[in-house]
VEXVEXPA-231627 format. One record per residue (C-alpha): residue in three letters; residue number from 1; x, y, z. Coordinates in nm, 2 decimals, padded with zeros to 4 digits. Each point is the difference from the previous one (the first is absolute). Layout:
// VEXVEXPA-231627
(atom "ALA" NUM (X Y Z)) ...
//
This chain:
// VEXVEXPA-231627
(atom "MET" 1 (14.83 05.06 09.64)) (atom "GLY" 2 (-00.06 -00.15 -00.32)) (atom "ASP" 3 (00.09 -00.38 00.00)) (atom "ASP" 4 (00.25 00.00 00.20)) (atom "VAL" 5 (-00.09 -00.20 00.31)) (atom "SER" 6 (00.35 00.00 00.17)) (atom "ALA" 7 (-00.04 00.34 00.19)) (atom "ALA" 8 (00.10 -00.05 00.38)) (atom "GLY" 9 (-00.29 -00.05 00.17)) (atom "TRP" 10 (-00.26 -00.06 -00.23)) (atom "TYR" 11 (-00.17 -00.34 -00.10)) (atom "SER" 12 (-00.25 -00.13 -00.22)) (atom "ASP" 13 (-00.34 -00.05 00.14)) (atom "PRO" 14 (-00.11 -00.37 00.01)) (atom "ARG" 15 (-00.41 00.10 -00.05)) (atom "ASP" 16 (00.12 00.29 -00.30)) (atom "ALA" 17 (00.29 -00.08 -00.18)) (atom "GLY" 18 (-00.03 00.35 -00.18)) (atom "LEU" 19 (00.03 00.14 00.38)) (atom "LEU" 20 (00.36 00.07 00.19)) (atom "ARG" 21 (00.00 00.03 00.42)) (atom "TYR" 22 (00.22 00.15 00.17)) (atom "TRP" 23 (00.16 -00.22 00.30)) (atom "ASP" 24 (00.12 00.25 00.28)) (atom "GLY" 25 (00.23 -00.26 00.17)) (atom "SER" 26 (-00.26 -00.11 00.25)) (atom "ALA" 27 (-00.36 00.04 -00.15)) (atom "TRP" 28 (-00.17 00.03 -00.32)) (atom "SER" 29 (-00.04 00.37 -00.05)) (atom "GLU" 30 (-00.32 00.14 -00.21)) (atom "ARG" 31 (00.22 00.16 -00.28)) (atom "THR" 32 (-00.07 -00.13 -00.32)) (atom "ALA" 33 (00.13 00.01 -00.35)) (atom "ARG" 34 (-00.13 -00.13 -00.32)) (atom "LEU" 35 (00.22 -00.17 -00.26)) (atom "THR" 36 (-00.06 00.18 -00.34)) (atom "THR" 37 (00.04 -00.21 -00.29)) (atom "SER" 38 (00.03 00.13 -00.38)) (atom "LEU" 39 (-00.32 -00.18 -00.05)) (atom "GLU" 40 (-00.20 00.19 00.32)) (atom "GLU" 41 (00.17 00.32 -00.15)) (atom "ASP" 42 (-00.19 -00.10 -00.33)) (atom "ASP" 43 (-00.29 -00.06 00.17)) (atom "LEU" 44 (-00.01 00.27 00.21)) (atom "GLY" 45 (00.07 00.25 -00.32)) (atom "ALA" 46 (-00.33 -00.21 -00.16)) (atom "ARG" 47 (-00.26 00.06 00.27)) (atom "VAL" 48 (00.14 00.37 00.04)) (atom "ARG" 49 (-00.09 00.01 -00.37)) (atom "ALA" 50 (-00.35 -00.16 00.05)) (atom "LEU" 51 (-00.07 00.25 00.26)) (atom "HIS" 52 (00.07 00.31 -00.16)) (atom "ALA" 53 (-00.16 -00.13 -00.28)) (atom "GLU" 54 (-00.30 -00.07 00.22)) (atom "TYR" 55 (00.04 00.34 00.13)) (atom "GLU" 56 (-00.03 00.17 -00.33)) (atom "GLN" 57 (-00.32 -00.18 -00.05)) (atom "LEU" 58 (-00.17 00.10 00.26)) (atom "ARG" 59 (00.09 00.34 00.00)) (atom "THR" 60 (-00.16 00.01 -00.36)) (atom "GLN" 61 (-00.30 -00.10 00.18)) (atom "VAL" 62 (-00.01 00.27 00.27)) (atom "VAL" 63 (-00.27 00.30 -00.10)) (atom "GLN" 64 (00.15 00.33 -00.03)) (atom "THR" 65 (-00.20 00.25 00.24)) (atom "ALA" 66 (00.26 00.27 00.03)) (atom "ASP" 67 (-00.19 00.32 -00.10)) (atom "VAL" 68 (00.26 00.15 -00.21)) (atom "MET" 69 (00.05 -00.29 -00.21)) (atom "ILE" 70 (-00.39 -00.06 -00.06)) (atom "LEU" 71 (-00.01 00.33 -00.08)) (atom "GLN" 72 (00.27 -00.02 -00.23)) (atom "GLU" 73 (-00.16 -00.32 -00.18)) (atom "VAL" 74 (-00.34 00.15 00.00)) (atom "GLY" 75 (00.01 00.31 -00.13)) (atom "ILE" 76 (-00.30 00.20 00.00)) (atom "TYR" 77 (-00.32 -00.17 00.18)) (atom "GLN" 78 (-00.30 -00.10 -00.21)) (atom "TYR" 79 (-00.33 -00.09 00.13)) (atom "SER" 80 (-00.14 -00.33 -00.06)) (atom "HIS" 81 (-00.32 00.12 00.09)) (atom "PRO" 82 (-00.06 00.36 -00.15)) (atom "LEU" 83 (-00.30 00.13 00.20)) (atom "ASP" 84 (-00.07 00.36 00.08)) (atom "ASP" 85 (00.06 00.08 00.35)) (atom "ALA" 86 (00.07 -00.23 00.32)) (atom "PRO" 87 (-00.34 -00.08 00.11)) (atom "ALA" 88 (-00.06 -00.19 -00.27)) (atom "PHE" 89 (00.31 -00.21 00.04)) (atom "LYS" 90 (-00.12 -00.02 00.38)) (atom "VAL" 91 (-00.31 -00.15 -00.16)) (atom "LEU" 92 (00.18 -00.29 -00.19)) (atom "LEU" 93 (00.22 -00.10 00.29)) (atom "GLU" 94 (-00.28 -00.03 00.24)) (atom "ARG" 95 (-00.14 -00.24 -00.29)) (atom "ILE" 96 (00.34 -00.19 -00.02)) (atom "GLU" 97 (00.00 -00.07 00.39)) (atom "GLU" 98 (-00.38 -00.11 -00.02)) (atom "GLU" 99 (00.11 -00.25 -00.25)) (atom "LEU" 100 (00.30 -00.14 00.22)) (atom "ARG" 101 (-00.24 -00.04 00.27)) (atom "THR" 102 (-00.25 -00.20 -00.19)) (atom "SER" 103 (00.28 -00.19 -00.13)) (atom "VAL" 104 (00.17 -00.11 00.30)) (atom "LYS" 105 (-00.29 -00.08 00.17)) (atom "SER" 106 (-00.12 -00.25 -00.30)) (atom "GLY" 107 (00.31 -00.15 00.02)) (atom "ALA" 108 (00.12 00.08 -00.35)) (atom "ALA" 109 (00.30 00.17 00.13)) (atom "VAL" 110 (00.18 -00.27 00.02)) (atom "THR" 111 (00.03 -00.34 -00.14)) (atom "SER" 112 (00.12 -00.30 00.18)) (atom "THR" 113 (00.00 -00.40 00.00)) (atom "LYS" 114 (-00.35 -00.17 00.02)) (atom "LYS" 115 (00.16 -00.31 00.18)) (atom "TRP" 116 (00.24 00.01 00.28)) (atom "ILE" 117 (00.05 -00.27 00.28)) (atom "ILE" 118 (00.14 00.00 00.33)) (atom "ASN" 119 (00.04 -00.29 00.21)) (atom "GLY" 120 (-00.26 -00.13 -00.22)) (atom "SER" 121 (-00.26 00.20 00.04)) (atom "GLU" 122 (-00.13 00.23 -00.32)) (atom "LYS" 123 (-00.16 00.23 00.26)) (atom "GLU" 124 (00.29 00.13 00.18)) (atom "GLY" 125 (00.20 00.03 -00.35)) (atom "ALA" 126 (-00.28 00.21 -00.10)) (atom "LYS" 127 (00.01 00.22 00.30)) (atom "MET" 128 (00.41 00.03 -00.04)) (atom "VAL" 129 (-00.08 00.09 -00.38)) (atom "ALA" 130 (-00.25 00.27 00.15)) (atom "ASP" 131 (00.24 00.13 00.22)) (atom "PHE" 132 (00.31 00.04 -00.17)) (atom "SER" 133 (-00.23 00.15 -00.29)) (atom "LYS" 134 (-00.11 00.29 00.26)) (atom "LEU" 135 (00.39 00.02 00.12)) (atom "ILE" 136 (00.12 00.02 -00.35)) (atom "LEU" 137 (-00.28 00.28 -00.08)) (atom "ARG" 138 (00.03 00.17 00.26)) (atom "ALA" 139 (00.37 00.03 -00.07)) (atom "TYR" 140 (-00.08 00.13 -00.34)) (atom "ASN" 141 (-00.24 00.25 00.10)) (atom "ASN" 142 (00.22 00.15 00.27)) (atom "GLU" 143 (00.26 00.04 -00.26)) (atom "ALA" 144 (-00.22 00.15 -00.26)) (atom "ASP" 145 (-00.16 00.24 00.26)) (atom "ASN" 146 (00.34 00.13 00.09)) (atom "VAL" 147 (00.10 00.01 -00.35)) (atom "VAL" 148 (-00.36 00.27 -00.03)) (atom "ARG" 149 (00.10 00.19 00.32)) (atom "THR" 150 (00.36 00.06 -00.12)) (atom "LEU" 151 (-00.06 00.06 -00.36)) (atom "ARG" 152 (00.12 00.25 -00.21)) (atom "PRO" 153 (-00.15 00.09 -00.36)) (atom "TYR" 154 (00.33 -00.01 -00.13)) (atom "GLY" 155 (00.05 -00.32 00.13)) (atom "VAL" 156 (-00.30 -00.23 -00.18)) (atom "ASP" 157 (00.24 -00.23 -00.13)) (atom "ALA" 158 (00.19 -00.08 00.24)) (atom "ALA" 159 (-00.28 -00.08 00.27)) (atom "ILE" 160 (-00.16 -00.23 -00.25)) (atom "ALA" 161 (00.35 -00.18 -00.06)) (atom "ARG" 162 (00.07 -00.05 00.41)) (atom "LEU" 163 (-00.38 -00.12 -00.01)) (atom "ASP" 164 (00.07 -00.20 -00.26)) (atom "LYS" 165 (00.31 -00.18 00.15)) (atom "LEU" 166 (-00.22 -00.03 00.31)) (atom "ARG" 167 (-00.26 -00.22 -00.15)) (atom "ALA" 168 (00.26 -00.21 -00.20)) (atom "SER" 169 (00.18 -00.08 00.31)) (atom "ILE" 170 (-00.35 -00.11 00.19)) (atom "ALA" 171 (-00.05 -00.22 -00.35)) (atom "LYS" 172 (00.28 -00.16 00.05)) (atom "LEU" 173 (00.03 -00.06 00.42)) (atom "GLY" 174 (-00.36 -00.14 -00.07)) (atom "ALA" 175 (00.06 -00.21 -00.31)) (atom "SER" 176 (-00.05 -00.33 00.24)) (atom "MET" 177 (-00.37 00.12 00.09)) (atom "LYS" 178 (-00.03 00.17 -00.34)) (atom "LEU" 179 (-00.03 00.32 00.22)) (atom "ALA" 180 (00.01 00.32 -00.24)) (atom "VAL" 181 (-00.18 00.37 -00.01)) (atom "THR" 182 (-00.26 -00.03 -00.34)) (atom "ASP" 183 (00.04 00.18 -00.27)) (atom "GLU" 184 (-00.28 00.23 00.01)) (atom "TYR" 185 (00.06 00.08 00.40)) (atom "HIS" 186 (00.37 00.11 -00.10)) (atom "ALA" 187 (-00.13 00.21 -00.29)) (atom "LEU" 188 (-00.26 00.18 00.22)) (atom "ARG" 189 (00.29 00.09 00.24)) (atom "VAL" 190 (00.22 00.11 -00.28)) (atom "SER" 191 (-00.32 00.21 -00.15)) (atom "GLU" 192 (-00.02 00.16 00.36)) (atom "ILE" 193 (00.37 00.09 -00.01)) (atom "ARG" 194 (-00.05 00.16 -00.37)) (atom "LEU" 195 (-00.26 00.19 00.13)) (atom "THR" 196 (00.12 00.10 00.30)) (atom "ALA" 197 (00.29 00.14 -00.12)) (atom "ASP" 198 (-00.23 00.19 -00.26)) (atom "TYR" 199 (-00.19 00.10 00.30)) (atom "LEU" 200 (00.30 00.15 00.17)) (atom "HIS" 201 (00.14 00.20 -00.31)) (atom "LYS" 202 (-00.35 00.15 -00.10)) (atom "LEU" 203 (-00.04 00.12 00.39)) (atom "ALA" 204 (00.35 00.15 -00.06)) (atom "GLU" 205 (-00.09 00.14 -00.31)) (atom "GLN" 206 (-00.32 00.15 00.18)) (atom "LYS" 207 (00.14 00.16 00.29)) (atom "GLU" 208 (00.30 00.13 -00.20)) (atom "HIS" 209 (-00.29 00.16 -00.22)) (atom "GLU" 210 (-00.21 00.17 00.34)) (atom "ARG" 211 (00.31 00.13 00.10)) (atom "GLU" 212 (00.11 00.20 -00.28)) (atom "GLU" 213 (-00.38 00.08 -00.07)) (atom "ARG" 214 (00.01 00.17 00.34)) (atom "VAL" 215 (00.29 00.19 -00.05)) (atom "ARG" 216 (-00.15 00.15 -00.36)) (atom "LEU" 217 (-00.29 00.10 00.24)) (atom "ARG" 218 (00.16 00.14 00.24)) (atom "GLU" 219 (00.24 00.20 -00.27)) (atom "GLU" 220 (-00.33 00.08 -00.13)) (atom "ALA" 221 (-00.15 00.14 00.35)) (atom "LEU" 222 (00.34 00.22 00.02)) (atom "ALA" 223 (-00.05 00.15 -00.30)) (atom "ARG" 224 (-00.39 00.06 00.06)) (atom "ARG" 225 (00.11 00.18 00.31)) (atom "GLU" 226 (00.27 00.19 -00.18)) (atom "TYR" 227 (-00.20 00.12 -00.25)) (atom "GLU" 228 (-00.31 00.10 00.23)) (atom "ALA" 229 (00.24 00.21 00.27)) (atom "GLU" 230 (00.16 00.16 -00.34)) (atom "GLN" 231 (-00.35 00.08 -00.12)) (atom "ALA" 232 (-00.11 00.14 00.31)) (atom "ARG" 233 (00.29 00.20 00.03)) (atom "LEU" 234 (-00.03 00.15 -00.35)) (atom "GLU" 235 (-00.36 00.06 00.08)) (atom "LYS" 236 (00.10 00.21 00.32)) (atom "GLU" 237 (00.24 00.18 -00.21)) (atom "GLN" 238 (-00.24 00.08 -00.28)) (atom "GLN" 239 (-00.26 00.13 00.29)) (atom "HIS" 240 (00.30 00.24 00.16)) (atom "TYR" 241 (00.02 00.11 -00.35)) (atom "LEU" 242 (-00.34 00.07 -00.09)) (atom "ASN" 243 (-00.08 00.18 00.35)) (atom "ALA" 244 (00.29 00.24 -00.09)) (atom "LEU" 245 (-00.11 00.00 -00.35)) (atom "ALA" 246 (-00.34 00.15 00.09)) (atom "LYS" 247 (00.15 00.29 00.27)) (atom "LEU" 248 (00.26 00.07 -00.27)) (atom "ALA" 249 (-00.28 00.10 -00.24)) (atom "GLU" 250 (-00.22 00.15 00.27)) (atom "LYS" 251 (00.29 00.27 00.07)) (atom "GLY" 252 (00.06 00.02 -00.39)) (atom "ASP" 253 (00.37 -00.11 00.00)) (atom "VAL" 254 (00.02 -00.13 -00.37)) (atom "ALA" 255 (00.39 -00.10 -00.03)) (atom "ALA" 256 (-00.09 -00.23 00.35)) (atom "VAL" 257 (-00.32 -00.15 -00.15)) (atom "ALA" 258 (00.21 -00.08 -00.30)) (atom "GLU" 259 (00.28 -00.14 00.18)) (atom "THR" 260 (-00.23 -00.17 00.24)) (atom "GLN" 261 (-00.20 -00.14 -00.28)) (atom "ALA" 262 (00.31 -00.15 -00.19)) (atom "ARG" 263 (00.08 -00.18 00.34)) (atom "LEU" 264 (-00.39 -00.13 00.01)) (atom "ASN" 265 (00.05 -00.13 -00.33)) (atom "GLN" 266 (00.31 -00.21 00.11)) (atom "VAL" 267 (-00.20 -00.14 00.26)) (atom "GLN" 268 (-00.30 -00.07 -00.17)) (atom "GLU" 269 (00.29 -00.18 -00.28)) (atom "ALA" 270 (00.13 -00.17 00.26)) (atom "LEU" 271 (-00.31 -00.15 00.17)) (atom "ASP" 272 (-00.14 -00.11 -00.34)) (atom "GLY" 273 (00.32 -00.19 -00.06)) (atom "VAL" 274 (-00.05 -00.18 00.36)) (atom "ILE" 275 (-00.38 -00.04 -00.06)) (atom "ALA" 276 (00.10 -00.16 -00.33)) (atom "ARG" 277 (00.27 -00.23 00.13)) (atom "ALA" 278 (-00.21 -00.11 00.29)) (atom "ALA" 279 (-00.27 -00.11 -00.27)) (atom "ASN" 280 (00.27 -00.16 -00.24)) (atom "ILE" 281 (00.11 -00.34 00.17)) (atom "ARG" 282 (00.24 -00.05 -00.29)) (atom "ALA" 283 (00.19 00.32 00.04)) (atom "GLY" 284 (00.30 -00.02 00.22)) (atom "TYR" 285 (00.40 -00.01 00.00)) (atom "VAL" 286 (00.17 -00.32 -00.15)) (atom "TYR" 287 (00.36 -00.04 00.19)) (atom "VAL" 288 (00.31 -00.13 -00.11)) (atom "ILE" 289 (00.24 -00.08 00.31)) (atom "SER" 290 (00.31 -00.22 00.09)) (atom "ASN" 291 (00.16 -00.14 00.32)) (atom "VAL" 292 (00.39 -00.07 -00.09)) (atom "GLY" 293 (00.08 -00.14 00.34)) (atom "ALA" 294 (-00.30 -00.20 00.06)) (atom "PHE" 295 (-00.05 -00.16 -00.38)) (atom "GLY" 296 (00.29 00.10 -00.19)) (atom "PRO" 297 (00.09 00.22 -00.32)) (atom "ARG" 298 (-00.25 -00.17 -00.23)) (atom "VAL" 299 (-00.32 00.00 00.18)) (atom "VAL" 300 (-00.26 00.27 -00.05)) (atom "LYS" 301 (-00.41 -00.02 00.13)) (atom "ILE" 302 (-00.23 00.18 -00.19)) (atom "GLY" 303 (-00.32 00.09 00.20)) (atom "LEU" 304 (-00.27 00.27 -00.01)) (atom "THR" 305 (-00.15 00.21 00.30)) (atom "ARG" 306 (-00.31 00.20 00.00)) (atom "ARG" 307 (00.16 00.23 00.30)) (atom "LEU" 308 (-00.01 00.41 -00.03)) (atom "GLN" 309 (00.35 -00.06 00.17)) (atom "PRO" 310 (00.15 -00.25 -00.17)) (atom "LEU" 311 (00.35 -00.03 00.16)) (atom "GLU" 312 (-00.17 -00.09 00.28)) (atom "ARG" 313 (-00.11 -00.35 -00.15)) (atom "VAL" 314 (00.37 -00.02 -00.15)) (atom "HIS" 315 (00.11 00.07 00.39)) (atom "GLU" 316 (-00.22 -00.27 00.17)) (atom "LEU" 317 (00.16 -00.25 -00.27)) (atom "GLY" 318 (00.35 00.06 00.14)) (atom "GLY" 319 (-00.11 -00.08 00.36)) (atom "ALA" 320 (00.10 -00.25 00.25)) (atom "SER" 321 (-00.03 -00.28 -00.24)) (atom "VAL" 322 (00.29 00.06 -00.22)) (atom "PRO" 323 (00.37 00.12 00.14)) (atom "PHE" 324 (-00.01 00.33 -00.19)) (atom "ARG" 325 (-00.19 00.24 -00.16)) (atom "PHE" 326 (-00.13 00.01 -00.41)) (atom "ASP" 327 (00.12 00.24 -00.21)) (atom "LEU" 328 (-00.21 00.17 -00.23)) (atom "HIS" 329 (00.02 -00.01 -00.39)) (atom "ALA" 330 (-00.30 00.12 -00.13)) (atom "LEU" 331 (-00.36 00.14 00.13)) (atom "ILE" 332 (-00.25 00.06 -00.29)) (atom "PHE" 333 (-00.31 00.14 00.03)) (atom "SER" 334 (-00.30 -00.12 -00.20)) (atom "ASP" 335 (-00.36 00.02 -00.04)) (atom "ASP" 336 (00.03 -00.34 -00.10)) (atom "ALA" 337 (00.28 -00.18 00.22)) (atom "VAL" 338 (-00.18 -00.33 -00.01)) (atom "SER" 339 (00.05 00.00 -00.38)) (atom "LEU" 340 (00.38 00.14 00.04)) (atom "GLU" 341 (00.11 -00.28 00.26)) (atom "THR" 342 (-00.20 -00.30 -00.17)) (atom "ALA" 343 (00.17 00.08 -00.33)) (atom "LEU" 344 (00.34 00.04 00.20)) (atom "HIS" 345 (-00.06 -00.31 00.16)) (atom "ARG" 346 (-00.06 -00.15 -00.32)) (atom "GLU" 347 (00.25 00.12 -00.15)) (atom "PHE" 348 (00.29 -00.17 00.26)) (atom "ALA" 349 (-00.24 -00.32 00.08)) (atom "ALA" 350 (00.25 -00.26 -00.13)) (atom "HIS" 351 (00.25 00.17 00.26)) (atom "ARG" 352 (-00.21 -00.04 00.31)) (atom "VAL" 353 (00.20 -00.09 00.34)) (atom "ASN" 354 (-00.33 -00.18 00.07)) (atom "LEU" 355 (-00.14 -00.19 -00.26)) (atom "ILE" 356 (-00.27 -00.15 00.19)) (atom "ASN" 357 (-00.18 00.28 00.21)) (atom "VAL" 358 (-00.06 00.31 -00.26)) (atom "ARG" 359 (-00.05 00.23 00.31)) (atom "ARG" 360 (00.34 -00.02 00.08)) (atom "GLU" 361 (00.11 00.27 -00.21)) (atom "PHE" 362 (00.39 -00.02 -00.01)) (atom "PHE" 363 (00.20 -00.05 -00.32)) (atom "TYR" 364 (00.35 -00.09 -00.11)) (atom "ILE" 365 (00.09 00.31 -00.22)) (atom "GLU" 366 (00.23 00.30 -00.02)) (atom "PRO" 367 (-00.19 00.34 00.11)) (atom "GLY" 368 (00.11 00.10 -00.34)) (atom "GLU" 369 (-00.20 -00.25 -00.15)) (atom "VAL" 370 (-00.35 00.10 00.15)) (atom "LYS" 371 (00.10 00.38 -00.13)) (atom "ALA" 372 (00.05 -00.07 -00.35)) (atom "ALA" 373 (-00.35 -00.21 00.06)) (atom "LEU" 374 (-00.18 00.28 00.17)) (atom "ILE" 375 (00.15 00.27 -00.30)) (atom "ARG" 376 (-00.14 -00.21 -00.24)) (atom "LEU" 377 (-00.35 -00.10 00.21)) (atom "ASN" 378 (-00.06 00.36 00.16)) (atom "GLY" 379 (00.16 00.24 -00.21)) (atom "ASP" 380 (00.05 00.31 00.23)) (atom "LEU" 381 (00.27 -00.15 00.23)) (atom "LEU" 382 (00.14 00.26 00.19)) (atom "THR" 383 (00.22 -00.07 00.25)) (atom "PHE" 384 (00.15 -00.38 00.06)) (atom "PHE" 385 (00.31 -00.11 00.22)) (atom "ASP" 386 (00.20 -00.26 -00.20)) (atom "VAL" 387 (00.22 -00.04 00.33)) (atom "PRO" 388 (-00.09 -00.08 00.33)) (atom "HIS" 389 (00.17 00.17 00.28)) (atom "ALA" 390 (-00.04 -00.28 00.26)) (atom "ILE" 391 (00.17 00.24 00.24)) (atom "GLU" 392 (-00.05 -00.21 00.32)) (atom "TRP" 393 (00.12 -00.34 -00.21)) (atom "ARG" 394 (00.28 00.15 -00.10)) (atom "GLN" 395 (00.12 00.15 00.31)) (atom "SER" 396 (-00.03 -00.34 00.20)) (atom "GLU" 397 (00.21 -00.14 -00.26)) (atom "SER" 398 (00.27 00.25 00.02)) (atom "LEU" 399 (-00.02 -00.06 00.40)) (atom "ARG" 400 (00.05 -00.40 -00.11)) (atom "ARG" 401 (00.31 00.09 -00.21)) (atom "GLY" 402 (00.17 00.19 00.33)) (atom "GLY" 403 (-00.12 00.33 -00.14)) (atom "SER" 404 (-00.25 00.26 00.13)) (atom "PRO" 405 (-00.32 00.11 -00.09)) (atom "ARG" 406 (00.12 00.34 -00.08)) (atom "SER" 407 (00.19 -00.07 -00.24)) (atom "GLU" 408 (-00.33 -00.06 -00.23)) (atom "PRO" 409 (-00.09 00.27 -00.23)) (atom "HIS" 410 (-00.33 00.07 00.13)) (atom "ASP" 411 (-00.17 00.07 00.35)) (atom "ALA" 412 (-00.31 -00.21 00.05)) (atom "GLY" 413 (-00.27 00.21 -00.03)) (atom "GLY" 414 (-00.38 00.01 -00.12)) (atom "ALA" 415 (-00.24 -00.29 00.01)) (atom "CYS" 416 (00.04 -00.36 -00.12)) (atom "GLY" 417 (00.37 00.06 -00.08)) (atom "VAL" 418 (-00.08 00.30 -00.23)) (atom "GLU" 419 (00.20 00.37 00.05)) (atom "VAL" 420 (-00.15 00.26 00.07)) (atom "ASP" 421 (00.04 00.20 -00.31)) (atom "ARG" 422 (-00.14 -00.29 -00.17)) (atom "LEU" 423 (-00.32 00.00 00.22)) (atom "ASP" 424 (-00.05 00.37 -00.07)) (atom "GLU" 425 (00.03 -00.06 -00.39)) (atom "LEU" 426 (-00.26 -00.25 00.00)) (atom "ASP" 427 (-00.23 00.20 00.25)) (atom "ASP" 428 (00.05 00.31 -00.23)) (atom "ASP" 429 (-00.16 -00.23 -00.29)) (atom "ARG" 430 (-00.23 -00.15 00.17)) (atom "GLU" 431 (-00.38 00.16 -00.11)) (atom "PRO" 432 (-00.19 00.13 00.29)) 
//
């Protein structure tokens, strides 16, 4: 309404010169209006600016706890207490907890004024100080316990900042009684937070290692069973030829004896090969695979399997945990497959997808780069498929574009996304 007080029905309120009240002809209405002067406008603007400045100041004091922000800020997790295993961390945690209990019992957890008088009584004053000391310590410990319970290894700095902020608030509120959490007690709780983060991280590491060890042992057991089954099959076949050879020798059939002996020699050679491979724990297949639909065009996995049927392992990797099957680029048998795999991993170490867990064997590289390294390291690379067919992924993309899966040039067939003819080629090259 500005400074205009002459509007019909509106009159100055005698109790507030800046307020207008409406007269409806018979009684004063509850309707009111505030007179706004240029001075008041300036004052209101100043108040808004002051509130905005206060908001910005408070906002900078808020502890940012969003997991994504914390992860971006802290980067790779660093141990505060680099112990070897989780039980060692547990022992240290128990020691800190005992020190915390001792500090509370001895009264060393909180500082307070030595003299406080209530209604002329020092005794009542001392009781009030003691009660308040217990109250602030309970509030502090509740917050500290909650921080520890909800802690994530990458959230250490935010958790400590949260506890520091609470401690500062307690000191501010209890300033008149000189109430504050002691430096020693606060340092113990901060150490507890850091150690708990280390413990959680080490525990996760050990669980991951145990999981991968179970996978490795399962692979070893499968390979061993395959060797045993193949050995039993060959021994049975060998005995069959030995029996046939004896009967043919009795008949004096020289030509048949020679043919059977040749086959027996082949079986014996295959049997010797299986026994040798079973005994040589370093022998196996190094495989190079990719999954364009799951990981993109510039990611390959370089792994090793000791299975007699290595493609079964590749097929398992392309199970329900990934949306598409893997494509096979190379499958190389070596008497020292462990060294070949290690050399390849070392060659592309800077291109690892996971720089922390080196047991994750994925690399940001093109298949052709692995081909060049294999030729240099292995020398006798016979077959390598540079372009992944990624049949199901390409058909899916065609459908998404409104096309038909039949428009793709290749039909899905064979294990792990590799076509039947490719599997046949690899099977032909595989040693017995």
